[in-house]
C-alpha positions in Angstrom: 165.9 100.1 129.2 166.6 100.3 133.3 164.7 97.9 135.4 163.1 100.6 137.0 161.9 102.0 134.1 161.3 98.2 132.7 158.8 97.7 136.4 157.3 101.2 135.3 155.7 98.9 132.2 154.9 96.6 133.8 152.7 98.1 136.2 151.2 100.3 133.4 150.0 97.1 132.0 149.1 95.1 134.8 146.9 98.1 135.5 145.8 98.8 131.9 144.7 95.0 131.8 142.7 95.1 135.4 141.0 98.1 133.9 140.4 95.8 130.9 138.4 93.0 133.1 136.8 94.8 135.4 133.3 94.1 135.8 130.7 95.6 133.6 128.4 97.8 135.9 125.2 98.0 133.8 124.0 95.3 135.0 120.8 97.1 136.7 120.9 99.5 133.4 119.2 97.1 131.8 117.3 95.1 133.7 115.5 98.8 134.3 115.2 99.3 130.7 114.3 95.5 129.6 111.3 96.1 132.0 110.5 99.3 131.1 110.7 98.2 127.7 108.8 94.8 127.9 106.0 97.0 129.9 105.5 99.4 127.0 105.3 96.9 124.2 102.9 94.7 126.3 100.8 98.3 126.4 101.0 98.4 122.8 99.6 95.8 122.1 96.5 95.8 124.9 95.6 99.2 123.1 95.7 97.7 119.6 93.3 94.3 120.5 91.3 96.5 122.8 92.2 95.5 126.0 92.8 98.5 126.8 89.9 101.0 124.9 92.4 104.0 124.3 93.3 105.9 121.7 95.7 104.9 119.1 98.1 107.9 119.7 98.4 105.8 123.4 101.0 103.9 121.8 103.4 107.8 121.5 102.4 108.8 125.4 102.6 105.1 127.2 106.2 104.8 124.8 107.3 108.4 126.2 106.2 108.3 129.2 107.6 104.8 130.3 111.1 106.1 129.3 110.6 109.0 130.9 110.9 107.3 134.0 113.3 105.2 133.2 115.5 107.4 132.0 115.0 109.2 135.8 115.2 105.9 137.6 118.7 105.3 134.9 120.3 108.3 136.0 120.4 107.4 140.0 121.2 104.0 139.3 124.7 106.4 137.1 125.1 108.4 140.3 125.8 105.1 142.7 127.8 103.7 140.4 130.4 106.3 139.8 132.1 105.7 143.0 132.2 101.9 142.4 136.0 100.2 141.6 136.3 99.7 137.8 133.3 102.3 136.7 136.0 104.0 134.5 137.8 100.8 132.7 137.8 101.0 128.9 134.6 98.2 129.2 132.4 100.6 131.3 133.6 103.7 129.9 132.7 101.9 126.2 129.1 101.1 128.3 128.5 103.8 129.1 128.9 105.8 125.5 127.1 102.5 124.0 123.8 102.8 125.5 124.1 106.9 126.1 123.5 106.8 122.2 121.3 104.1 121.2 119.4 105.9 123.6 119.8 108.6 122.2 118.9 107.4 119.1 116.5 105.3 119.7 114.2 108.8 121.0 115.3 110.6 118.4 113.8 108.4 116.3 110.5 108.1 118.6 110.1 112.2 118.4 110.0 112.0 114.9 107.3 109.3 114.2 105.2 111.3 116.9 106.1 114.7 115.1 104.8 113.3 112.1 101.6 111.2 113.2 100.9 115.2 115.6 101.7 117.2 112.0 100.0 114.7 108.9 96.6 114.8 110.9 96.4 111.5 109.4 95.5 108.7 112.6 97.9 105.4 110.3 100.6 107.5 110.8 100.6 105.8 114.2 101.4 102.7 113.0 104.4 103.7 112.3 105.9 103.1 115.7 105.5 99.3 114.6 108.8 100.1 112.8 110.8 101.1 116.9 110.6 96.8 117.7 112.9 95.8 114.9 115.2 98.9 115.1 115.6 98.7 118.7 116.4 95.1 118.5 119.3 96.2 116.0 120.8 99.0 118.2 120.5 96.3 121.4 122.6 93.6 119.0 125.5 96.6 118.2 125.4 98.2 121.8 125.5 94.1 123.4 128.3 93.6 121.8 130.6 96.2 120.9 130.3 96.8 124.7 131.5 92.7 125.2 134.3 93.4 123.2 135.8 96.0 124.7 135.7 94.4 127.6 136.6 91.1 127.1 134.2 89.3 128.1 131.6 87.3 126.2 128.6 86.1 128.5 126.5 88.8 127.0 127.8 87.5 123.1 124.6 84.8 122.9 122.5 87.9 123.5 123.4 89.9 120.6 121.9 87.1 118.2 119.1 86.3 119.9 119.0 90.7 119.3 119.0 90.2 115.9 117.1 87.2 115.5 114.0 89.1 117.4 114.9 92.5 115.2 114.4 90.1 112.1 110.7 88.1 113.3 109.8 91.9 114.8 110.1 93.4 111.4 108.4 90.8 109.4 105.3 91.3 111.8 104.9 94.5 111.1 100.8 95.3 110.8 100.4 92.7 112.9 99.4 92.9 117.5 101.7 89.9 117.6 104.8 91.8 117.2 104.5 93.4 120.2 103.3 90.1 122.1 107.0 88.4 120.4 108.8 91.8 120.9 108.4 92.0 124.1 109.2 88.5 125.3 112.5 89.5 123.4 113.3 92.6 125.3 112.9 90.9 128.5 114.8 87.9 127.0 118.0 90.4 125.5 117.4 92.7 128.2 117.5 90.4 131.8 119.4 86.9 131.5 122.5 89.7 130.2 121.8 92.2 132.7 121.5 89.6 136.0 125.0 88.2 134.6 126.4 91.7 135.1 125.4 91.9 138.4 126.6 88.2 139.0 130.0 89.0 137.3 130.2 92.3 139.9 129.7 90.4 143.2 132.1 88.1 142.1 134.6 90.7 141.7 133.7 92.4 144.8 
């Protein structure tokens, strides 16, 4: 192999390493979705405790309404970030794909529960939305871990374990309104601090 080919390979290797270590740009998305889901969980608790005098089917509408608003805001954030340096690094591409897939899965599950409760005619069916909390924490654990591995960053890894612990806690509390308060606290904890960490890393890289 001649010197020119070796130089070309070295440059390609350097570009690949630079792309792999580019900061993750999903900080605002984590904060946005964490805040939205925390709010939805607090509303669910307030409905179940009659703090808000709304019927039980409002549990579903509170989820869908807040999720739709968050989805619109997330789309605007994605447009703004598309032109930023490192937007197409391996880590950022995996982050977008993982969170998009996790979101689609959670939405599909929520719609299935909504259709079952609506068509079944049994008011108790609305309580099945209680499974959303542990499932969501499980999705968070998988997504946070895969993103950390793809981007070679360790800042979010502690929150993988925290997500799993909250998945177990909220599964244990199914049927108890306290589940929603625990889930709200957990959602804020596994979303906002890692999101702030992403933002801080992106500022250092600018």
